N, C-alpha and C positions, 0 to 999 in steps of 0.2 A: 415664234420669234421664244425664245425663255427665257427667262430671267435669271440675268447671274447674278453669284448673292457677293460677297465678300466673305473670303476663306473666314475660317475663324484667327482667331490669333494665338498664338505657338501659345506653351506654359507656361513661357519667360518671359511672356507681356502684359501677363496679366502681374495686378497688383495687387497684392497679400497680404496687405493692410487692412486688419478690421478698419472701415469706415469711425468717425467718429461723430457717434452719436447725441453731445450733449452740442453738437449746431442742430440736430434736430428735434424738435417742440415733439414729442412720441404724443402725450398726453395730452395738447395739443389741438395734434389732428383726430389724434382717435375721440378728443372731446369733439368738435365741429363736424366728425364724418359720420357718428352714430347716431349727432345730432338735424343733419340731413335724412338720414338715413330713413331716424324715425316718421320726420316728416314725411317722405314716402310711403309708410311705410300705411303710417295711419291715412294717407288720403287715397291708399291701395283698400283699407279699410280693414285693413290686421290692429286691429289695436293691442295684442296682445307683444307682436313682436315691435306696434312703435314705442307702447311703455319699457320693453326689457331695455331698447334701445335706448332712451331716456337715462335710462338707470344707466347704463354702461358709460352713457354723455357726463352723468352727474358723477359718477366715479374719479374719471379721468381730467374733472376741474376740479378737487380733493388733492391738494398736498399729497407728492410721495410719500 
């Protein structure tokens, strides 16, 4: 038995307005995610990648 997929919406049904990025704390997300990835890289023994990700985390925490 094959799985049935819901058809893609017609182009008229797609919302064409861009998302309100002020509602999404991008810098907070990047800081948090890069910190978590740095921990993973460090645990995997990749110190250079861990350091680069920590730098990204620190940069994301700075004011824009």
